[in-house]
C-alpha positions as MATLAB code, in Angstrom:
seq = 'MTTRQNIIQYGEALYGPRFQRELAAALGVNERTMRRWVAGDTSPPNSVLDDLKTLVRERVELLRRLG';
ca = [
      -6.388   10.883    6.846;
      -7.366   10.171    3.249;
      -6.975    6.805    1.553;
      -4.324    8.412   -0.671;
      -2.329    9.466    2.389;
      -2.720    5.982    3.840;
      -1.414    4.433    0.628;
       1.683    6.619    0.790;
       2.368    6.026    4.494;
       1.683    2.299    4.436;
       3.549    1.877    1.158;
       6.650    3.616    2.472;
       6.518    1.671    5.742;
       6.192   -1.655    3.921;
       8.478   -1.129    0.929;
      10.484    2.084    1.402;
      10.367    5.370   -0.494;
      10.108    3.689   -3.915;
       7.118    1.604   -2.892;
       4.748    2.036   -5.816;
       5.731   -0.965   -7.949;
       5.837   -3.435   -5.072;
       2.656   -2.167   -3.436;
       0.825   -2.266   -6.762;
       1.858   -5.899   -7.183;
       0.850   -6.759   -3.609;
      -2.570   -5.172   -4.135;
      -3.006   -6.722   -7.575;
      -3.317   -3.426   -9.425;
      -1.477   -1.957  -12.376;
       1.537    0.184  -11.505;
       0.040    3.044  -13.512;
      -3.099    2.846  -11.364;
      -0.952    3.092   -8.248;
       0.833    6.156   -9.618;
      -2.517    7.815  -10.313;
      -3.698    7.118   -6.758;
      -0.493    8.489   -5.245;
      -0.599   11.590   -7.445;
      -4.221   12.200   -6.498;
      -5.365   11.981  -10.119;
      -7.870    9.229   -9.294;
      -9.301    7.932   -6.054;
      -8.688    4.361   -4.955;
     -11.654    2.240   -3.960;
     -12.452    2.231   -0.253;
     -11.525   -1.452   -0.074;
      -7.856   -0.558   -0.597;
      -7.570    0.580    3.005;
      -8.644   -2.858    4.240;
      -6.146   -4.467    1.883;
      -3.380   -2.194    3.187;
      -4.185   -3.132    6.770;
      -4.054   -6.812    5.833;
      -0.614   -6.368    4.266;
       0.644   -4.638    7.406;
      -0.748   -7.362    9.693;
       0.924  -10.016    7.546;
       4.254   -8.177    7.669;
       4.037   -7.725   11.439;
       3.313  -11.426   11.877;
       6.254  -12.362    9.663;
       8.583  -10.104   11.633;
       7.367  -11.569   14.930;
       8.111  -15.084   13.715;
      11.585  -14.035   12.621;
      12.329  -12.244   15.896;
];
């Protein structure tokens, strides 16, 4: 799976189908940059995948505490 595909899948899982604005903010990147990554116009840095995994772990931990 490509980093672009990971961004889309993780973004939708974390924030729903309109994830780009919120995921961009969470990753500290411009929304336009996020749109370019999702469209495949530019490639995200490899470090984005690690950042995505961190966001997912944090969300899972939050949900466990709430449950």
